Structure formats: C-alpha cells, structure tokens
N, C-alpha and C positions, 0 to 999 in steps of 0.2 A: 653458450651452453657449456663449454668447457671449463669456464671460470666457475660456475655453480657446482660443477661435478667435483672439482679439485677441493672445494671447501669440505670440511669435516663436519660431524654431527653438531659440535659444539659450537662451530662457527656458524652453522645455520640457525641453532638455537639463539645465540647472540644477536644476529639479524633481525630474527623475529621478535626478539624482545624489544629491540628498538622500534621496530614496526607498531608492536603492540602498545609501548608506551607513548609514541606519537598520537596514535589514534584514540587512546583513552584520555590522553591530555585534551585534544581537540574537543571530544565531547564533554569533558568536564568545563572547560572554559566557555563553550558555546551554551552549555545548561546554565551556568552560572549568569551569562549575560541574558538569557531568556527569563531566568528566574526574577530579574530586576526590570524586565520590560513586561510586568504582570498586566498591566491595563491594556496595551495593544494586543498582547497574546490571547487574553480571554475575550476581548472584542471579537477576535477572529473565531474564537472557538464558540462563542455563544451567537454568532451571526445566523446560523440556520434555525435557531429557536425564535428569531425575531420577526415580526409581521413584514418588516420592510426588506427582508431579504430578496435578493434579485429574481430567484425563482418564483416566489409568491407574487412579486409585482407583475411579472410576465404573464402567469397562468391568471392572475386576478383572484386569488383566494382572500377570503375574509380574514381579517386580523385574528391572530391567535397567540396573545401574549402569554407567557408561561414564566412563573416565578419559581425558582429552584429552592429547596429546602436543605437544611443540613442538620443532622440529628446527633452527630458525633463530634465531640470536643475538638479533636484534632483532624477531622476530615478535610477541612478546607485548606489546611496546610499541606496535608499528605497529597491531596489532588494537584495542588500547586507545584509541588516537588515533583509528581509523576509527568505532569504536562511539560515542565521545565526540562526533564530528563529526556523524554520522547522528542521535544523539539531540537535539543542538543544533538541526539543521534541523528535525526534526520537532516540537520544542517550540516553535520560533519561527515554524512555518507559520501559525498563527492571525495573528501580527502581520505576516508577509509578505503574507498575503492582503489584510489590512486596508490595508496600505500601497499595495499596488498597485491596489486598489479606489479608494482615495483619489486616486491619480494618474490614472486613467482615467474616474473618475466626472464631471467638469466637461465632459467631451465627450459625455456621454450624455444622452438625453432622459429626462423623469421616468419614462416607462413601461419604458425600457431599464434605468434604475436599478433599479426593482423587481424586474424580471426577473433581473438580475445578482446582486443580493443573495440571492435565494432559489437561484440555481443554484450560486452559491459556497458557500453554507451547505450545500446538499445535497451538494455534490461533496466537502467536507471530512468530513462524517458517513459518506458512503459510503465513502471512502477508509480511515477509521478501522474501520469495520464489516468491510471487506476483510482489514485487518491482523489484527484481533482473531480473525477466523474462522481465519487461517493460523495464528497463535500457539496457539490453544487447541485446534484439531483437526487441520488439515492437516498442519502441520510435525510435531507429535508423531507421527502415525501414520506419516509419511515416514521420520523420523528412526529410529524403532525399528525399521522394517522394513530400512532400509539398514545401521545398526548392527548388526543380528543376522545379516545375509545372508551366507553364506559359499559360495564355489564349492567348497570342500574343508575339512574339518576342521583341515587342517594350516596354513591360511592364517588368522591372527589378525587380526581388525580393530582397528587402532589409528588413532583418528580424529584428524586434526591439528585445532588450535584454529582456525586460518584457514579450513579447509573447513568446520566447523560454522558459524561466524559468517557467512561469505560466503552459503551456503546458506539460512539463516534470513533474512538481510536481503534476499536475493534474491526468495526466496517470498513474502515480505512486501509487496515492491514490486510484484510480479506481481499478487497478490491484491488490492491497493490500487488499482491502475491497471484491474484487470478490473472492479472494483466501481463504476467511473466510467460504466459503459455507459448508464445513463439519462441522464447529464449529455451524453454524446456523441450520443445519440439525439434528445435536445431540441435541440441545437445544429443536427444534420443535417436535423431536421424544419424548423427556423427557416430554413433556406436552401435548402429545397425538394428536398433530395437523397432523402430517405425520406418515407413517410407511414404512418399506422397500417395502412391497409389492405394495403399492400405487406408490412409487417413480419408482418401477421397471416397473409398466404398463405405465407410462408416459416418458419412455426414449427417444422415437422418438420425443415427443414433447419438451422435455427438449434440445436436440441435436438441433433441429430448432430453439428454442428460442435463445440458447447460440450462434448459428450462426449468427442470426440476432443482437445480442447485440455485438457480435465481430465485425461486419461490421460497426456498428455505433462507435464504439471506435477506430477503425483502418481505418483511411481515405484514406489508400493508394489504396485500390480497388484490389489489386491482390490477387490471390488466396492463394500463399504461405503464406503471412502474415496472411490471413484471418485464414488459417488452424493452424499456428504457435499459434493463440490466442485460437480458438475453442477447439483444442484437448486437451491442458492441462485443460480447464474449464470442458470439458466433463469428462475427467479423474477424476476431483475432483467430479463431479456429481456421477460417480460410486463408489469413495470412501465415498461419503456421505451416499449412500445406505448401504454399508458395515458398516458404523459408526451406522447407525440407527439400523440396524438389531442386532447389539451386544451391543447396549446401555443399554439393561436391564440385560445384564449378570453381 
C-alpha cells in the first residue's frame, strides 16, 4: 500500500494509461479474430433459432425453421461488426479484470486483496452462468414463442437479422447482470446497507419481485419459462443471504 501511496497523480495516470491500452489492444485483437471467424461465430448465434437445437430436441418441439431478412444495405455488415466487437469484449474480459485488479491491488490491504480476488472470480463465473442460462433455456423459449406468435394468419412473421441479434445480446446481458446478485449483496453487506436478518425477513417480497421481473424479461407468458427464470434468481437471493451472513468471517 505504501508504494501506491508514494506515487503521484501523474504516475497513477500513466499506470492507468498503460492498463487501458493493454485492455483496448486485447479487445481489438480478439474482435478482429472474431470478425474473420464469421461462420462458426454465427453458427453459435443462430443455433437457438434452428429446429435441432438441444433444448427443442429434449422437449420434443415441432420443427420451427426461421429465415431472417435484411432490409438495409449495410445492416448485415454492421451486425457482423457488432457481434465481433461484443465477442472481443467478452473474450478479453478475463484479461481486463486481471489488468484492473493489478492497477488497484497495490492500494489494498492483504485482507482486502483476498476478498477482491474471490469476489472478482465469483462475479465472472456468475455472469457466465447467467449468459449460458439465457442462451440454452430462456432465449430459445422466448424466440420460439415470439417467432410463431400471430395476431392474425394473414400477418406473416419475417424477423430481421438486427432484431434477432439485439434481442439475444440484450437478454444475455440482462441475465448476466442479474446473476451478479450475490456479489452486489456482498458489497452492500460490507458497507452496512443490508444484513442477513433483514434479507431473510424480505424473502417473500423478494420472490414476488423476482417473479414480476422474470415476467418482464421473458415475454413468452407460459408458467414453465417463468419458473425457469424465477427459481434460479431466487436461489441466488438465498445464496446472497448466505454470503452476507458470512461476509464478516
């Protein structure tokens, strides 16, 4: 900690500049690699829209092949760039976290360093689990429902490429962020905003709130999908109580 304190403002700024350059360089390089891996990248992206997707085979849904349309001249290229950039950021995230930790670590006490490593690692794992839950379960259900929904048989669904990609990425981000609940609870517990007893008293309220939130982010309207989202989130709430209870150990 002393070494960090002895550094001046411009020294800190120079160190942060190096950290930022390394992070942006990693994102750029990995985005370029993703751009040239277009075929496997979009195979993964379009898998939930295909009738042989693993979830549909397990449940036994009837085939529902969908062909996407593009109505703007540069739309496909821009979607390709967007997906490549997002892939680059996601793949570079471990390095970004390590670099940011290296920047702030000298200012932390030994005990704080141990906590921060665990919190960062747990946060990354939880974010990935949230994204995987969306990719394999939530989004396929939502996509199939919305792709087949019609207000009248004369209205044919023609789904744009941009709409599909943006919905998938948005839901993945939302689920990834929601799965950070234990990390947020740990932080709030550390600064004294919440405690385990208080969270325990609001279990019922939390369940109803998470149920409403799940209904908002899953537009399918069926009880199965609603529970598939609500139950993991509520389980994370219980995990959050456990984390807060033991955060002072």
